[in-house]
N, C-alpha and C positions, 0 to 999 in steps of 0.2 A: 502493500499499499502505498503512495504517494503521501509524504510529507507535507503540510501544512507552511510555508513562508512565509513571516511577516518581519517588517522592517523597522530599529530603531530612528524614529526621523530624525533626530538630533544629528543622529551622523553620519546616515543621508548625506544632511545639510552643509554638514562641515565637510565633507568630500567633494561634493563640489565646489566649496568654496575655497578647498585647499588646490583643486583643480586649476579653478579660474587664478588664483595666485601665486602656481604656476605657471600656467602658461602665459600672463604676462610678463613675470619673471625672463621667462625663457626667452619670449619673443623680444627683450629688453638687453638681453644679452647676445642674442643673434644677430644682433646689430653691427657687433667690432669682428665678426665673421671676416665679411670680405673685407673688411677696411684693413684688416691684418696683414704688416709689411715683411713679416718672415714667417716662416711655417710654425715654428715653435708658439709664435705667438695664435696662430689661426687655432694648434693644437689644444691649447690654452681655450680660448673661445669655445671652441666646439667644445671640449669636456664642462663647461662653466654653463652654458645653455642645456647642452642635452642632459647634465645633470640634472638642472631646473626641470626644464622639460620629463624625462625618464624618472627620473628619482621621486618629485617631485608633485607634479599636474598626472601622471600616469600613475606611476606604483602605489606612492601615499593614496590616492584616492579610492585604487582597486582595496587596498589593505581595510582602509578606513568602511568601505562599503560592505567589504567581506565579513566584517565584525559586526555591522549593522545586520545583518543579515541573522536573522533568527528562525531556528527550523524547530524547537521544540528542546533539542536535546544540547549538552556541552560541549563545542568545537574548539580542538586545539587544534594550533597549526604546526609543520614539521620544522623547524628554524632552518635546515637546509635548504628546504625546496623553498622557504619562504625568500630565505638568503639569495638564493639561484636566480627567484623571478625577479628580486630588485635588478641584478647585474644585468637579468637579461634586455629588461627596462629601460637600463640607461645603454647598454649597449647600442641597443637599436634606436634608440633616438640623436643617441651621438653620430652613428653610421649614415644615418638619414641628412644628420645638418652636416657630415663632413662629403659625401657624395654630392650636393646640392651647392655646398658652398666651394669647391673645387672646380674651376674653368667658368666657362660661360653658362649661365642660369637659362632653362630651357624647358622644352617640355618633355622630351625623352628623358632627361638626367632628374625631373621634378615625377616624372611616372614611376622610375625605377627606386630611387631615391624611398619613394613614399611606399612604393610596393614592400620592399625591407622593410622600411619603420613599422610599417602596419601590420605584416607577419610579425615580427617579430614583439609589437608588441601584443599582440593574441595570443603568441607564445608563453607572454609573461603571466597574461590573466589565467590561461589555463595550467599552467604548471601550479599556480598561485591556488587554484582550485583544486588541487589536485595535491595539496600541502593540508585541504583540511582532514583534520584529525576526529572522527568520529564513529559511533557506530550503528551507522549506515553506509549504505551503496550511493554511488551517484550513476547517475544515467545522463546520458543528452540528445535531445534531437538535434540531428544532424542539418535540416534546415536551417534553425535558427542559431545553432554552429558558424553554418556559413556568413547568414545574415551580418555576425558578430565581426567575423574577419573584414568581410566587405567594410564594414561601417570603421574598422580601426586604421584598413587603407585609405578611406577617402578622408575621416580626421587625420592620418599623419599628412596626405596629401596638401590639407588644407593650413595644417601647421606648418610645413615649410614654405608653402607658397606667402604666408604671412607674414614669417620670418626673414623672407628674403625683401620684400615688395611694400613693408610698412613701417610708416617711421615717428606719427605723430604719435602722442600717447595719447590721446583721446579715439584713434581709430584703433591702439594696440586695445585699451581698455573695452571697446566693445570685442574684439577678436578675440581677448584671453574669456569676454562672458559668452559669448558663441562658443569657443573650444572646449571649455566646460561643460556645456551641456554635450558636443559632442563624443567627447570622453568618457562621461559618464553614460552616453548610450549606450556606448560599446559593452560597458564593462555591463550594466543591465540589462541588455540583452543578451550576453552571455549570460548570465545569470538565471534571465528566465530558458533559456537552453536545458537548464538543470533542473533534474528530479532526485531527491533523495528518498530515500526506501529503505526503512529499519530494519536492520539485518539478526534482531533476537539480541542484542547487550552483546555482542560481538566486537570487543576493542582492537585497534589497530597496534599494530606493533611501535613504539614510540610513542606510545598516547600520554604516559605518565610525562615526560620531557620537554610537550611540547609549549608552544607557547600557547598562556591564556591572555581571553578576551576581556579580565576584570579590569575598565577602565583604560585596555588600551590603547582604542580608537582617540579618544582625548589624548592621552599624551601623547599618540604619534602625529596629531595636529598639531600639538604645541610647539613638539621641536619641531617637526618641519614648515610649519608658519615662520619661527623665530627663524630658522638657517635661511629659506626664503626672503625676509624682508632685508637680515645683514646682508646677504647678498647683491640685495637692489641697493641697498645702502653705499654698501663697495663699490657697485657701478657707477652711482654718482659721484660719490669720491672722485675716484680714478677721472671721470670726464670732465669733472671744473678743475682737477688738478692739471690734466693736459690742456685744457683750455687756456689754461694761467700761463703755464710753458710757452706757446706757440704763441702767446699774443707781444 
């Protein structure tokens, strides 16, 4: 029998908020990628923007939203798979930004980078789902899985286009709000593809060592939001410092 899923709406809202903040931070930091004068500067810019997007806007949103999901039983998370999902999210976003930011911006390059990034984001989601430790089995609706992957690719292409074509703060805020909807749309479509069936109370190996959800969602939000704000402040400080030097 499939289990009923409810959501903690505070965590749902926080997952959207961190996705918007991460997207805005990534868009701000991505400005430095095409302006980089050396390969070292470009790599650093890609790493910063990729971290803000992959770990802030996407992985943190995903994990907080996972913690918001309540299927009626205690769920813990495999630490190794959870860490792997975060690494995949960072690598996917950094790779997408590097592909688009290297050479002339064009549709084919955007398509390739967006597909690479989208597949990575979708992989992150389903690795994160596999990290769930509970007395239940997870089954997937193939059509909804495909839909979630398509949304991930489309959202990735939109994120990459925005990162290299927007400059004004007002446009970036609006784009970040839209990106938050796109990222959340991918996640909750992926969640809708899953159904959970009670396996009779058989707990998986490693359950006792799994990460617990008590206040974990709020803790992750506070930590990630603080780091993103610090990244923004550092970015603005560096921008003003370089502007003074160039005068």
